[in-house]
Predicted model as a PDB file, atoms N, CA, C, CB and O in Angstrom, pLDDT in the B-factor column:
MODEL        1                                                                  
ATOM      1  N   MET A   1     223.660 100.470  68.398  1.00 66.00           N  
ATOM      2  CA  MET A   1     223.098 100.633  69.710  1.00 66.00           C  
ATOM      3  C   MET A   1     222.824 102.103  70.112  1.00 66.00           C  
ATOM      4  CB  MET A   1     224.011 100.009  70.692  1.00 66.00           C  
ATOM      5  O   MET A   1     221.832 102.419  70.770  1.00 66.00           O  
ATOM      6  N   THR A   2     223.732 102.958  69.694  1.00 79.00           N  
ATOM      7  CA  THR A   2     223.500 104.412  70.037  1.00 79.00           C  
ATOM      8  C   THR A   2     222.284 104.923  69.382  1.00 79.00           C  
ATOM      9  CB  THR A   2     224.682 105.293  69.625  1.00 79.00           C  
ATOM     10  O   THR A   2     221.586 105.743  69.979  1.00 79.00           O  
ATOM     11  N   ASN A   3     221.969 104.505  68.198  1.00 91.00           N  
ATOM     12  CA  ASN A   3     220.775 104.961  67.460  1.00 91.00           C  
ATOM     13  C   ASN A   3     219.528 104.529  68.259  1.00 91.00           C  
ATOM     14  CB  ASN A   3     220.743 104.362  65.976  1.00 91.00           C  
ATOM     15  O   ASN A   3     218.599 105.322  68.412  1.00 91.00           O  
ATOM     16  N   GLU A   4     219.496 103.297  68.764  1.00 93.00           N  
ATOM     17  CA  GLU A   4     218.354 102.828  69.552  1.00 93.00           C  
ATOM     18  C   GLU A   4     218.235 103.655  70.839  1.00 93.00           C  
ATOM     19  CB  GLU A   4     218.500 101.311  69.885  1.00 93.00           C  
ATOM     20  O   GLU A   4     217.120 104.001  71.228  1.00 93.00           O  
ATOM     21  N   ILE A   5     219.300 103.970  71.486  1.00 93.00           N  
ATOM     22  CA  ILE A   5     219.288 104.712  72.690  1.00 93.00           C  
ATOM     23  C   ILE A   5     218.815 106.164  72.418  1.00 93.00           C  
ATOM     24  CB  ILE A   5     220.673 104.683  73.327  1.00 93.00           C  
ATOM     25  O   ILE A   5     218.059 106.731  73.207  1.00 93.00           O  
ATOM     26  N   ASP A   6     219.274 106.754  71.289  1.00 92.00           N  
ATOM     27  CA  ASP A   6     218.753 108.067  70.900  1.00 92.00           C  
ATOM     28  C   ASP A   6     217.252 108.021  70.610  1.00 92.00           C  
ATOM     29  CB  ASP A   6     219.502 108.585  69.673  1.00 92.00           C  
ATOM     30  O   ASP A   6     216.543 108.965  70.958  1.00 92.00           O  
ATOM     31  N   GLU A   7     216.757 106.984  70.000  1.00 92.00           N  
ATOM     32  CA  GLU A   7     215.373 106.910  69.720  1.00 92.00           C  
ATOM     33  C   GLU A   7     214.548 106.791  71.051  1.00 92.00           C  
ATOM     34  CB  GLU A   7     215.110 105.724  68.781  1.00 92.00           C  
ATOM     35  O   GLU A   7     213.474 107.380  71.174  1.00 92.00           O  
ATOM     36  N   ILE A   8     215.049 106.063  71.974  1.00 93.00           N  
ATOM     37  CA  ILE A   8     214.365 105.915  73.282  1.00 93.00           C  
ATOM     38  C   ILE A   8     214.352 107.202  73.975  1.00 93.00           C  
ATOM     39  CB  ILE A   8     215.025 104.869  74.165  1.00 93.00           C  
ATOM     40  O   ILE A   8     213.328 107.589  74.538  1.00 93.00           O  
ATOM     41  N   ALA A   9     215.470 107.914  73.965  1.00 91.00           N  
ATOM     42  CA  ALA A   9     215.521 109.232  74.615  1.00 91.00           C  
ATOM     43  C   ALA A   9     214.544 110.236  74.011  1.00 91.00           C  
ATOM     44  CB  ALA A   9     216.922 109.791  74.533  1.00 91.00           C  
ATOM     45  O   ALA A   9     213.912 111.026  74.713  1.00 91.00           O  
ATOM     46  N   LEU A  10     214.443 110.177  72.656  1.00 90.00           N  
ATOM     47  CA  LEU A  10     213.520 111.029  71.946  1.00 90.00           C  
ATOM     48  C   LEU A  10     212.075 110.698  72.367  1.00 90.00           C  
ATOM     49  CB  LEU A  10     213.705 110.867  70.419  1.00 90.00           C  
ATOM     50  O   LEU A  10     211.258 111.603  72.539  1.00 90.00           O  
ATOM     51  N   ARG A  11     211.768 109.423  72.528  1.00 88.00           N  
ATOM     52  CA  ARG A  11     210.373 109.081  72.923  1.00 88.00           C  
ATOM     53  C   ARG A  11     210.093 109.602  74.290  1.00 88.00           C  
ATOM     54  CB  ARG A  11     210.124 107.558  72.888  1.00 88.00           C  
ATOM     55  O   ARG A  11     208.976 110.054  74.540  1.00 88.00           O  
ATOM     56  N   TYR A  12     211.014 109.571  75.175  1.00 88.00           N  
ATOM     57  CA  TYR A  12     210.806 110.067  76.550  1.00 88.00           C  
ATOM     58  C   TYR A  12     210.692 111.564  76.571  1.00 88.00           C  
ATOM     59  CB  TYR A  12     211.942 109.629  77.468  1.00 88.00           C  
ATOM     60  O   TYR A  12     209.925 112.119  77.357  1.00 88.00           O  
ATOM     61  N   GLU A  13     211.445 112.229  75.718  1.00 87.00           N  
ATOM     62  CA  GLU A  13     211.250 113.730  75.623  1.00 87.00           C  
ATOM     63  C   GLU A  13     209.886 114.100  75.091  1.00 87.00           C  
ATOM     64  CB  GLU A  13     212.322 114.369  74.706  1.00 87.00           C  
ATOM     65  O   GLU A  13     209.291 115.080  75.538  1.00 87.00           O  
ATOM     66  N   LYS A  14     209.374 113.323  74.132  1.00 83.00           N  
ATOM     67  CA  LYS A  14     208.030 113.606  73.586  1.00 83.00           C  
ATOM     68  C   LYS A  14     206.977 113.357  74.705  1.00 83.00           C  
ATOM     69  CB  LYS A  14     207.730 112.690  72.302  1.00 83.00           C  
ATOM     70  O   LYS A  14     205.979 114.071  74.808  1.00 83.00           O  
ATOM     71  N   ARG A  15     207.235 112.327  75.529  1.00 81.00           N  
ATOM     72  CA  ARG A  15     206.269 112.058  76.605  1.00 81.00           C  
ATOM     73  C   ARG A  15     206.152 113.210  77.633  1.00 81.00           C  
ATOM     74  CB  ARG A  15     206.667 110.779  77.327  1.00 81.00           C  
ATOM     75  O   ARG A  15     205.096 113.428  78.227  1.00 81.00           O  
ATOM     76  N   LYS A  16     207.308 113.958  77.825  1.00 81.00           N  
ATOM     77  CA  LYS A  16     207.327 115.060  78.688  1.00 81.00           C  
ATOM     78  C   LYS A  16     206.316 116.139  78.259  1.00 81.00           C  
ATOM     79  CB  LYS A  16     208.703 115.607  78.748  1.00 81.00           C  
ATOM     80  O   LYS A  16     205.640 116.773  79.069  1.00 81.00           O  
ATOM     81  N   LEU A  17     206.266 116.298  76.937  1.00 79.00           N  
ATOM     82  CA  LEU A  17     205.295 117.292  76.359  1.00 79.00           C  
ATOM     83  C   LEU A  17     203.916 116.801  76.606  1.00 79.00           C  
ATOM     84  CB  LEU A  17     205.512 117.517  74.820  1.00 79.00           C  
ATOM     85  O   LEU A  17     203.021 117.584  76.925  1.00 79.00           O  
ATOM     86  N   GLY A  18     203.714 115.488  76.464  1.00 74.00           N  
ATOM     87  CA  GLY A  18     202.501 114.859  76.797  1.00 74.00           C  
ATOM     88  C   GLY A  18     201.290 115.361  76.006  1.00 74.00           C  
ATOM     89  O   GLY A  18     201.350 116.292  75.203  1.00 74.00           O  
ATOM     90  N   THR A  19     200.201 114.675  76.299  1.00 75.00           N  
ATOM     91  CA  THR A  19     198.905 115.032  75.809  1.00 75.00           C  
ATOM     92  C   THR A  19     198.077 115.406  76.993  1.00 75.00           C  
ATOM     93  CB  THR A  19     198.262 113.902  75.000  1.00 75.00           C  
ATOM     94  O   THR A  19     197.882 114.569  77.875  1.00 75.00           O  
ATOM     95  N   PRO A  20     197.560 116.655  77.074  1.00 78.00           N  
ATOM     96  CA  PRO A  20     196.789 117.047  78.235  1.00 78.00           C  
ATOM     97  C   PRO A  20     195.609 116.116  78.421  1.00 78.00           C  
ATOM     98  CB  PRO A  20     196.317 118.488  78.106  1.00 78.00           C  
ATOM     99  O   PRO A  20     194.922 115.784  77.456  1.00 78.00           O  
ATOM    100  N   GLY A  21     195.369 115.697  79.636  1.00 81.00           N  
ATOM    101  CA  GLY A  21     194.272 114.774  79.904  1.00 81.00           C  
ATOM    102  C   GLY A  21     194.487 113.365  79.452  1.00 81.00           C  
ATOM    103  O   GLY A  21     193.521 112.610  79.346  1.00 81.00           O  
ATOM    104  N   ARG A  22     195.683 112.980  79.184  1.00 81.00           N  
ATOM    105  CA  ARG A  22     195.997 111.648  78.645  1.00 81.00           C  
ATOM    106  C   ARG A  22     195.476 110.589  79.648  1.00 81.00           C  
ATOM    107  CB  ARG A  22     197.569 111.483  78.394  1.00 81.00           C  
ATOM    108  O   ARG A  22     194.915 109.588  79.201  1.00 81.00           O  
ATOM    109  N   TYR A  23     195.621 110.747  80.879  1.00 85.00           N  
ATOM    110  CA  TYR A  23     195.182 109.769  81.861  1.00 85.00           C  
ATOM    111  C   TYR A  23     193.980 110.251  82.650  1.00 85.00           C  
ATOM    112  CB  TYR A  23     196.309 109.439  82.801  1.00 85.00           C  
ATOM    113  O   TYR A  23     193.665 109.672  83.689  1.00 85.00           O  
ATOM    114  N   SER A  24     193.277 111.324  82.180  1.00 90.00           N  
ATOM    115  CA  SER A  24     192.135 111.886  82.914  1.00 90.00           C  
ATOM    116  C   SER A  24     190.957 110.895  82.899  1.00 90.00           C  
ATOM    117  CB  SER A  24     191.705 113.254  82.294  1.00 90.00           C  
ATOM    118  O   SER A  24     190.728 110.178  81.925  1.00 90.00           O  
ATOM    119  N   ARG A  25     190.239 110.888  83.998  1.00 91.00           N  
ATOM    120  CA  ARG A  25     189.054 110.053  84.151  1.00 91.00           C  
ATOM    121  C   ARG A  25     187.932 110.581  83.156  1.00 91.00           C  
ATOM    122  CB  ARG A  25     188.550 110.079  85.686  1.00 91.00           C  
ATOM    123  O   ARG A  25     186.922 109.915  82.929  1.00 91.00           O  
ATOM    124  N   PHE A  26     188.162 111.757  82.607  1.00 92.00           N  
ATOM    125  CA  PHE A  26     187.176 112.252  81.658  1.00 92.00           C  
ATOM    126  C   PHE A  26     187.548 111.910  80.211  1.00 92.00           C  
ATOM    127  CB  PHE A  26     187.021 113.755  81.812  1.00 92.00           C  
ATOM    128  O   PHE A  26     186.806 112.245  79.288  1.00 92.00           O  
ATOM    129  N   ASN A  27     188.637 111.276  80.018  1.00 91.00           N  
ATOM    130  CA  ASN A  27     189.067 110.773  78.737  1.00 91.00           C  
ATOM    131  C   ASN A  27     188.332 109.465  78.444  1.00 91.00           C  
ATOM    132  CB  ASN A  27     190.599 110.574  78.711  1.00 91.00           C  
ATOM    133  O   ASN A  27     188.498 108.498  79.188  1.00 91.00           O  
ATOM    134  N   PRO A  28     187.507 109.406  77.359  1.00 94.00           N  
ATOM    135  CA  PRO A  28     186.754 108.212  77.037  1.00 94.00           C  
ATOM    136  C   PRO A  28     187.626 106.979  76.941  1.00 94.00           C  
ATOM    137  CB  PRO A  28     186.019 108.406  75.758  1.00 94.00           C  
ATOM    138  O   PRO A  28     187.160 105.900  77.309  1.00 94.00           O  
ATOM    139  N   GLU A  29     188.854 107.064  76.474  1.00 93.00           N  
ATOM    140  CA  GLU A  29     189.727 105.874  76.371  1.00 93.00           C  
ATOM    141  C   GLU A  29     190.135 105.395  77.725  1.00 93.00           C  
ATOM    142  CB  GLU A  29     190.971 106.171  75.541  1.00 93.00           C  
ATOM    143  O   GLU A  29     190.262 104.189  77.939  1.00 93.00           O  
ATOM    144  N   VAL A  30     190.348 106.304  78.657  1.00 94.00           N  
ATOM    145  CA  VAL A  30     190.662 105.901  80.061  1.00 94.00           C  
ATOM    146  C   VAL A  30     189.473 105.226  80.700  1.00 94.00           C  
ATOM    147  CB  VAL A  30     191.082 107.125  80.916  1.00 94.00           C  
ATOM    148  O   VAL A  30     189.626 104.211  81.379  1.00 94.00           O  
ATOM    149  N   VAL A  31     188.287 105.775  80.493  1.00 96.00           N  
ATOM    150  CA  VAL A  31     187.090 105.188  81.059  1.00 96.00           C  
ATOM    151  C   VAL A  31     186.859 103.776  80.479  1.00 96.00           C  
ATOM    152  CB  VAL A  31     185.872 106.098  80.788  1.00 96.00           C  
ATOM    153  O   VAL A  31     186.544 102.852  81.229  1.00 96.00           O  
ATOM    154  N   ALA A  32     187.008 103.605  79.186  1.00 97.00           N  
ATOM    155  CA  ALA A  32     186.800 102.304  78.524  1.00 97.00           C  
ATOM    156  C   ALA A  32     187.801 101.319  79.083  1.00 97.00           C  
ATOM    157  CB  ALA A  32     186.946 102.415  76.967  1.00 97.00           C  
ATOM    158  O   ALA A  32     187.438 100.175  79.356  1.00 97.00           O  
ATOM    159  N   GLY A  33     189.054 101.721  79.267  1.00 96.00           N  
ATOM    160  CA  GLY A  33     190.089 100.743  79.762  1.00 96.00           C  
ATOM    161  C   GLY A  33     189.761 100.357  81.218  1.00 96.00           C  
ATOM    162  O   GLY A  33     189.902  99.197  81.607  1.00 96.00           O  
ATOM    163  N   THR A  34     189.330 101.328  81.997  1.00 96.00           N  
ATOM    164  CA  THR A  34     188.986 101.011  83.403  1.00 96.00           C  
ATOM    165  C   THR A  34     187.824 100.039  83.489  1.00 96.00           C  
ATOM    166  CB  THR A  34     188.638 102.290  84.175  1.00 96.00           C  
ATOM    167  O   THR A  34     187.849  99.084  84.265  1.00 96.00           O  
ATOM    168  N   GLN A  35     186.778 100.306  82.657  1.00 97.00           N  
ATOM    169  CA  GLN A  35     185.626  99.413  82.640  1.00 97.00           C  
ATOM    170  C   GLN A  35     185.948  98.049  82.139  1.00 97.00           C  
ATOM    171  CB  GLN A  35     184.550  99.983  81.817  1.00 97.00           C  
ATOM    172  O   GLN A  35     185.394  97.063  82.624  1.00 97.00           O  
ATOM    173  N   GLU A  36     186.847  97.959  81.161  1.00 98.00           N  
ATOM    174  CA  GLU A  36     187.235  96.644  80.658  1.00 98.00           C  
ATOM    175  C   GLU A  36     187.923  95.854  81.758  1.00 98.00           C  
ATOM    176  CB  GLU A  36     188.158  96.775  79.429  1.00 98.00           C  
ATOM    177  O   GLU A  36     187.654  94.662  81.910  1.00 98.00           O  
ATOM    178  N   ARG A  37     188.815  96.490  82.540  1.00 97.00           N  
ATOM    179  CA  ARG A  37     189.521  95.782  83.630  1.00 97.00           C  
ATOM    180  C   ARG A  37     188.517  95.317  84.678  1.00 97.00           C  
ATOM    181  CB  ARG A  37     190.601  96.701  84.287  1.00 97.00           C  
ATOM    182  O   ARG A  37     188.591  94.202  85.194  1.00 97.00           O  
ATOM    183  N   GLN A  38     187.574  96.213  84.975  1.00 96.00           N  
ATOM    184  CA  GLN A  38     186.620  95.874  85.993  1.00 96.00           C  
ATOM    185  C   GLN A  38     185.718  94.674  85.549  1.00 96.00           C  
ATOM    186  CB  GLN A  38     185.767  97.111  86.323  1.00 96.00           C  
ATOM    187  O   GLN A  38     185.428  93.787  86.352  1.00 96.00           O  
ATOM    188  N   ARG A  39     185.294  94.667  84.290  1.00 97.00           N  
ATOM    189  CA  ARG A  39     184.537  93.565  83.803  1.00 97.00           C  
ATOM    190  C   ARG A  39     185.345  92.218  83.890  1.00 97.00           C  
ATOM    191  CB  ARG A  39     184.109  93.858  82.367  1.00 97.00           C  
ATOM    192  O   ARG A  39     184.827  91.190  84.327  1.00 97.00           O  
ATOM    193  N   LYS A  40     186.553  92.281  83.478  1.00 98.00           N  
ATOM    194  CA  LYS A  40     187.397  91.106  83.506  1.00 98.00           C  
ATOM    195  C   LYS A  40     187.579  90.624  84.962  1.00 98.00           C  
ATOM    196  CB  LYS A  40     188.767  91.412  82.847  1.00 98.00           C  
ATOM    197  O   LYS A  40     187.538  89.419  85.209  1.00 98.00           O  
ATOM    198  N   MET A  41     187.776  91.526  85.910  1.00 94.00           N  
ATOM    199  CA  MET A  41     187.912  91.142  87.263  1.00 94.00           C  
ATOM    200  C   MET A  41     186.623  90.482  87.848  1.00 94.00           C  
ATOM    201  CB  MET A  41     188.297  92.344  88.056  1.00 94.00           C  
ATOM    202  O   MET A  41     186.690  89.489  88.573  1.00 94.00           O  
ATOM    203  N   VAL A  42     185.477  91.063  87.510  1.00 95.00           N  
ATOM    204  CA  VAL A  42     184.161  90.456  87.933  1.00 95.00           C  
ATOM    205  C   VAL A  42     184.101  89.054  87.342  1.00 95.00           C  
ATOM    206  CB  VAL A  42     182.892  91.336  87.440  1.00 95.00           C  
ATOM    207  O   VAL A  42     183.814  88.102  88.067  1.00 95.00           O  
ATOM    208  N   ASN A  43     184.360  88.903  86.065  1.00 97.00           N  
ATOM    209  CA  ASN A  43     184.312  87.584  85.427  1.00 97.00           C  
ATOM    210  C   ASN A  43     185.213  86.579  86.063  1.00 97.00           C  
ATOM    211  CB  ASN A  43     184.661  87.696  84.001  1.00 97.00           C  
ATOM    212  O   ASN A  43     184.846  85.418  86.245  1.00 97.00           O  
ATOM    213  N   LEU A  44     186.419  87.034  86.409  1.00 96.00           N  
ATOM    214  CA  LEU A  44     187.426  86.188  87.084  1.00 96.00           C  
ATOM    215  C   LEU A  44     186.928  85.757  88.426  1.00 96.00           C  
ATOM    216  CB  LEU A  44     188.760  86.925  87.241  1.00 96.00           C  
ATOM    217  O   LEU A  44     187.018  84.570  88.740  1.00 96.00           O  
ATOM    218  N   LEU A  45     186.401  86.649  89.251  1.00 93.00           N  
ATOM    219  CA  LEU A  45     185.806  86.329  90.506  1.00 93.00           C  
ATOM    220  C   LEU A  45     184.681  85.311  90.375  1.00 93.00           C  
ATOM    221  CB  LEU A  45     185.308  87.565  91.146  1.00 93.00           C  
ATOM    222  O   LEU A  45     184.642  84.327  91.113  1.00 93.00           O  
ATOM    223  N   LYS A  46     183.749  85.549  89.421  1.00 95.00           N  
ATOM    224  CA  LYS A  46     182.623  84.663  89.230  1.00 95.00           C  
ATOM    225  C   LYS A  46     183.081  83.280  88.819  1.00 95.00           C  
ATOM    226  CB  LYS A  46     181.678  85.228  88.198  1.00 95.00           C  
ATOM    227  O   LYS A  46     182.539  82.271  89.270  1.00 95.00           O  
ATOM    228  N   ALA A  47     184.109  83.242  87.938  1.00 97.00           N  
ATOM    229  CA  ALA A  47     184.592  81.940  87.474  1.00 97.00           C  
ATOM    230  C   ALA A  47     185.185  81.130  88.647  1.00 97.00           C  
ATOM    231  CB  ALA A  47     185.654  82.129  86.355  1.00 97.00           C  
ATOM    232  O   ALA A  47     185.272  79.904  88.572  1.00 97.00           O  
ATOM    233  N   ASN A  48     185.587  81.812  89.714  1.00 94.00           N  
ATOM    234  CA  ASN A  48     186.172  81.147  90.861  1.00 94.00           C  
ATOM    235  C   ASN A  48     185.228  81.025  91.987  1.00 94.00           C  
ATOM    236  CB  ASN A  48     187.370  81.850  91.312  1.00 94.00           C  
ATOM    237  O   ASN A  48     185.647  80.809  93.124  1.00 94.00           O  
ATOM    238  N   GLY A  49     183.885  81.162  91.706  1.00 94.00           N  
ATOM    239  CA  GLY A  49     182.868  80.922  92.654  1.00 94.00           C  
ATOM    240  C   GLY A  49     182.633  82.089  93.651  1.00 94.00           C  
ATOM    241  O   GLY A  49     181.926  81.893  94.640  1.00 94.00           O  
ATOM    242  N   ILE A  50     183.177  83.235  93.430  1.00 92.00           N  
ATOM    243  CA  ILE A  50     183.006  84.363  94.302  1.00 92.00           C  
ATOM    244  C   ILE A  50     181.896  85.238  93.758  1.00 92.00           C  
ATOM    245  CB  ILE A  50     184.311  85.149  94.449  1.00 92.00           C  
ATOM    246  O   ILE A  50     182.042  85.843  92.696  1.00 92.00           O  
ATOM    247  N   GLN A  51     180.770  85.310  94.488  1.00 91.00           N  
ATOM    248  CA  GLN A  51     179.619  86.055  94.066  1.00 91.00           C  
ATOM    249  C   GLN A  51     179.408  87.307  94.930  1.00 91.00           C  
ATOM    250  CB  GLN A  51     178.395  85.171  94.108  1.00 91.00           C  
ATOM    251  O   GLN A  51     178.760  88.260  94.498  1.00 91.00           O  
ATOM    252  N   ASP A  52     179.939  87.300  96.105  1.00 91.00           N  
ATOM    253  CA  ASP A  52     179.693  88.357  97.085  1.00 91.00           C  
ATOM    254  C   ASP A  52     181.066  88.687  97.771  1.00 91.00           C  
ATOM    255  CB  ASP A  52     178.576  87.897  98.165  1.00 91.00           C  
ATOM    256  O   ASP A  52     181.818  87.811  98.199  1.00 91.00           O  
ATOM    257  N   LEU A  53     181.311  89.982  97.833  1.00 89.00           N  
ATOM    258  CA  LEU A  53     182.603  90.367  98.493  1.00 89.00           C  
ATOM    259  C   LEU A  53     182.451  90.752  99.931  1.00 89.00           C  
ATOM    260  CB  LEU A  53     183.244  91.520  97.766  1.00 89.00           C  
ATOM    261  O   LEU A  53     183.442  91.037 100.604  1.00 89.00           O  
ATOM    262  N   CYS A  54     181.224  90.769 100.425  1.00 91.00           N  
ATOM    263  CA  CYS A  54     180.947  91.222 101.793  1.00 91.00           C  
ATOM    264  C   CYS A  54     181.770  90.473 102.837  1.00 91.00           C  
ATOM    265  CB  CYS A  54     179.471  91.058 102.103  1.00 91.00           C  
ATOM    266  O   CYS A  54     182.285  91.106 103.759  1.00 91.00           O  
ATOM    267  N   ASN A  55     181.913  89.181 102.733  1.00 88.00           N  
ATOM    268  CA  ASN A  55     182.568  88.381 103.767  1.00 88.00           C  
ATOM    269  C   ASN A  55     183.968  87.971 103.362  1.00 88.00           C  
ATOM    270  CB  ASN A  55     181.748  87.150 104.078  1.00 88.00           C  
ATOM    271  O   ASN A  55     184.548  87.067 103.964  1.00 88.00           O  
ATOM    272  N   LEU A  56     184.521  88.623 102.347  1.00 87.00           N  
ATOM    273  CA  LEU A  56     185.814  88.279 101.819  1.00 87.00           C  
ATOM    274  C   LEU A  56     186.868  89.228 102.309  1.00 87.00           C  
ATOM    275  CB  LEU A  56     185.785  88.264 100.328  1.00 87.00           C  
ATOM    276  O   LEU A  56     186.703  90.442 102.185  1.00 87.00           O  
ATOM    277  N   ASP A  57     187.960  88.718 102.868  1.00 90.00           N  
ATOM    278  CA  ASP A  57     189.063  89.583 103.256  1.00 90.00           C  
ATOM    279  C   ASP A  57     189.955  89.662 102.007  1.00 90.00           C  
ATOM    280  CB  ASP A  57     189.856  89.028 104.550  1.00 90.00           C  
ATOM    281  O   ASP A  57     190.356  88.650 101.433  1.00 90.00           O  
ATOM    282  N   ALA A  58     190.233  90.854 101.634  1.00 84.00           N  
ATOM    283  CA  ALA A  58     191.027  91.112 100.430  1.00 84.00           C  
ATOM    284  C   ALA A  58     192.076  92.182 100.690  1.00 84.00           C  
ATOM    285  CB  ALA A  58     190.122  91.536  99.268  1.00 84.00           C  
ATOM    286  O   ALA A  58     191.816  93.122 101.441  1.00 84.00           O  
ATOM    287  N   LEU A  59     193.228  92.065 100.102  1.00 88.00           N  
ATOM    288  CA  LEU A  59     194.279  93.047 100.174  1.00 88.00           C  
ATOM    289  C   LEU A  59     194.560  93.594  98.747  1.00 88.00           C  
ATOM    290  CB  LEU A  59     195.563  92.423 100.812  1.00 88.00           C  
ATOM    291  O   LEU A  59     194.963  92.840  97.861  1.00 88.00           O  
ATOM    292  N   GLU A  60     194.358  94.804  98.557  1.00 85.00           N  
ATOM    293  CA  GLU A  60     194.652  95.414  97.252  1.00 85.00           C  
ATOM    294  C   GLU A  60     196.037  96.048  97.289  1.00 85.00           C  
ATOM    295  CB  GLU A  60     193.575  96.479  96.875  1.00 85.00           C  
ATOM    296  O   GLU A  60     196.316  96.886  98.147  1.00 85.00           O  
ATOM    297  N   ILE A  61     196.873  95.664  96.397  1.00 90.00           N  
ATOM    298  CA  ILE A  61     198.252  96.180  96.316  1.00 90.00           C  
ATOM    299  C   ILE A  61     198.301  96.997  95.005  1.00 90.00           C  
ATOM    300  CB  ILE A  61     199.364  94.981  96.337  1.00 90.00           C  
ATOM    301  O   ILE A  61     198.203  96.436  93.914  1.00 90.00           O  
ATOM    302  N   GLY A  62     198.448  98.272  95.125  1.00 85.00           N  
ATOM    303  CA  GLY A  62     198.481  99.167  93.955  1.00 85.00           C  
ATOM    304  C   GLY A  62     199.837  99.386  93.456  1.00 85.00           C  
ATOM    305  O   GLY A  62     200.810  98.890  94.024  1.00 85.00           O  
ATOM    306  N   CYS A  63     199.931 100.123  92.400  1.00 80.00           N  
ATOM    307  CA  CYS A  63     201.232 100.474  91.770  1.00 80.00           C  
ATOM    308  C   CYS A  63     201.242 102.004  91.657  1.00 80.00           C  
ATOM    309  CB  CYS A  63     201.427  99.764  90.314  1.00 80.00           C  
ATOM    310  O   CYS A  63     200.381 102.616  91.025  1.00 80.00           O  
ATOM    311  N   GLY A  64     202.258 102.591  92.301  1.00 67.00           N  
ATOM    312  CA  GLY A  64     202.429 104.028  92.191  1.00 67.00           C  
ATOM    313  C   GLY A  64     202.010 104.597  93.449  1.00 67.00           C  
ATOM    314  O   GLY A  64     202.056 105.815  93.621  1.00 67.00           O  
TER     315      GLY A  64                                                      
ENDMDL                                                                          
END                                                                             
């Protein structure tokens, strides 16, 4: 168990060093992920008969 805890702690330490721009909107991987989620959301709305958001009351609940 201690070995696993040490490995987890090491991973968190490495994250502190981070990769500059890891979550930047200029990072192509971030852009691709955002666009993928947007496409899936549009497809989900269309599949449920929602074509226009103008007359729709919606509550967005974010994380963070």
